[in-house]
N, C-alpha and C positions, 0 to 999 in steps of 0.2 A: 503492501500500501503506499506509493509517492504520495505524498501530500501537493494538491490539485486545489488546495485556496488559496488568496493570498493572503496578506496579515491585515488589513483593511476590515474584507470582508467576514478573517474571522470574527472582526470586535462585535461585526454588525450583528453576525449569527448570534453569539452569542447574546447579545442583548435582546437582540427584538427576541430571541427564545423567552430566555428567561424574562419578559415582560408577557408573553403570550401563556407563558405558566404559569404565572402571577393570577393569572383570572381564576387556576382552577380553587382562589382560595382566597380570593378576592373581589370583589362586582359577580358576574351571571353563576359562577362556580358552576361551572358547564366542566364535564372530565374529558370534553373537546380539549381541554386547553395544553392537559399534558401531552398533545402533537408538536409544544413546541420545547421537549425535549430533544426533538429532532434536531432543531439547528444551534442548541445548543453543545447536543455531540460530534455532532460535525464539525459547527468552531471550534471543538474543543481540541478533534483530533486533527483537524486541517485538509478530511481526506471527505470528501463527497460520490458517496456513488453514482448515484445519476452524470457526475460530471466526468467518472472516469466511462462510462461508457460512450458519454458523446465523443468523449477527447478535447474534452471545455480544460484549463488550466489557470487557471489567475492568479497564482504563486509566479513570483518571479526566479525566475534563472541564475541562477552562479555561472560568474565566469569562468 
């Protein structure tokens, strides 16, 4: 599993995922809010399975 998510996108994924997950505890309290754990996990790992399938890579290449 090579990293295929860049630094800025990783931060955005984690922050957005935590915001979505927080809806499970505050607000409408829907169990669907736990889907926010997906962007948190991919942001922390730095690897996104759909990106790998479609050949997308936002990670900067090292020279």
